[in-house]
C-alpha positions in Angstrom: 0.0 0.0 0.0 1.3 3.4 -1.0 1.0 6.2 1.6 1.5 9.9 0.9 2.7 11.8 4.0 2.0 15.5 3.9 4.1 17.1 6.7 6.2 20.3 6.7 8.2 19.2 9.8 11.0 16.9 8.7 11.2 15.1 12.0 7.5 14.5 12.2 7.5 13.3 8.6 10.4 10.9 9.4 8.6 9.5 12.5 5.5 8.8 10.3 7.7 7.2 7.6 9.4 5.0 10.1 6.1 3.8 11.7 4.5 3.0 8.3 7.6 1.5 6.7 7.9 -0.8 9.8 4.3 -2.0 9.0 5.0 -2.7 5.4 3.7 0.4 3.8 5.5 2.3 1.0 5.8 6.0 1.9 6.3 9.2 0.0 6.5 12.7 1.5 5.3 16.1 0.5 6.1 19.3 2.4 2.7 21.0 2.0 -0.7 20.6 0.4 0.2 22.1 -3.0 3.2 19.7 -3.3 0.9 16.8 -2.3 -1.7 17.7 -5.0 1.1 17.7 -7.6 2.3 14.3 -6.3 -1.3 12.9 -6.5 -1.6 14.1 -10.0 1.5 12.3 -11.1 1.1 9.2 -8.9 -2.4 7.6 -9.0 -1.1 4.6 -7.1 -1.4 6.5 -3.8 -3.8 4.5 -1.5 -3.8 6.7 1.5 -2.9 10.3 2.5 -1.7 11.2 6.0 -1.6 15.0 6.5 -0.8 17.6 9.0 -3.2 20.6 9.2 -0.9 23.5 9.9 1.5 23.9 6.9 2.7 26.7 4.7 1.1 27.4 1.3 -1.8 24.9 1.1 -2.7 23.7 4.5 -4.1 20.3 5.4 -7.8 21.4 5.6 -7.6 22.9 2.1 -5.8 19.7 0.9 -8.6 17.5 2.3 -11.2 19.7 0.6 -9.3 19.5 -2.7 -9.0 15.7 -2.5 -12.7 15.2 -1.6 -13.8 17.5 -4.4 -12.1 15.4 -7.1 -14.2 12.5 -8.4 -11.1 10.3 -8.9 -9.9 10.9 -5.3 -13.2 11.4 -3.4 -12.8 7.8 -1.9 -9.1 8.3 -1.2 -8.7 7.7 2.6 -7.2 10.6 4.6 -5.9 10.5 8.1 -5.1 13.9 9.7 -2.2 13.9 12.2 -2.3 17.2 14.0 -1.6 19.0 17.2 -4.7 21.2 16.7 -7.1 20.0 19.4 -10.5 21.6 18.7 -14.1 20.4 18.6 -14.6 22.4 15.4 -11.6 20.8 13.7 -12.8 17.3 14.9 -16.3 17.9 13.5 -15.1 19.3 10.2 -12.7 16.3 9.7 -15.4 13.8 10.6 -17.8 15.5 8.1 -15.2 15.1 5.4 -14.9 11.4 6.2 -11.4 11.7 7.7 -10.0 10.0 10.7 -7.6 12.0 12.9 -4.9 11.5 15.5 -3.3 14.1 17.7 0.4 14.7 17.9 2.5 13.3 19.3 0.7 10.1 18.4 1.6 6.6 19.4 2.4 4.2 16.7 -0.4 1.8 17.6 -2.9 4.6 17.6 -1.8 5.8 14.2 -1.8 2.3 12.8 -5.3 1.7 14.2 -6.6 4.8 12.3 -4.8 3.7 9.1 -6.5 0.3 9.3 -9.9 1.9 10.0 -9.8 4.2 6.9 -8.4 1.5 4.6 -11.1 -0.9 5.7 -13.8 1.7 4.9 -12.5 2.3 1.3 -14.7 0.9 -1.4 -13.1 -1.9 -3.4 -11.7 -0.9 -6.8 -12.2 -3.1 -9.8 -9.1 -4.0 -11.5 -8.0 -6.2 -14.4 -6.6 -9.7 -13.8 -3.2 -8.4 -14.8 -3.3 -5.7 -12.2 -4.4 -8.2 -9.5 -1.6 -10.6 -10.5 1.0 -7.8 -10.4 -0.3 -6.5 -7.0 -0.1 -9.9 -5.3 3.0 -11.1 -7.2 1.4 -14.0 -9.0 2.2 -15.3 -12.5 -0.4 -16.1 -15.1 -0.1 -19.9 -14.5 -0.7 -19.5 -10.8 -3.7 -17.2 -11.5 -5.2 -19.9 -13.7 -4.6 -22.6 -11.0 -6.5 -20.4 -8.5 -9.4 -20.0 -10.9 
């Protein structure tokens, strides 16, 4: 699974990368929401976005709105990892279908939120070739399974 981490603090980004890498996720990092949007445009294989809220240029709230406004990304799971503790923020994120964790977050708390949002994502139809490539199976093995 490919995860885009959107975080302007390099230490926080590295902590998230380390936690996700340890659990078998492939991670990519963007320093703000505008860089993240460019990355998403060029890399449709992103399965999950984890973003901070407070960032320069395009902040996390605007990034979430931009993602949810695009038909091709509206089902893309988003986890917000922030130090902003506010009822208004929590309500707004929930209304957008986002999960959130507060910084500093424990690895087990983060991974629980990641698993929750991934489980809620609608299945995507793909070709047999895409399925075989994703699970590392050759055509003969695929035929045997069928």
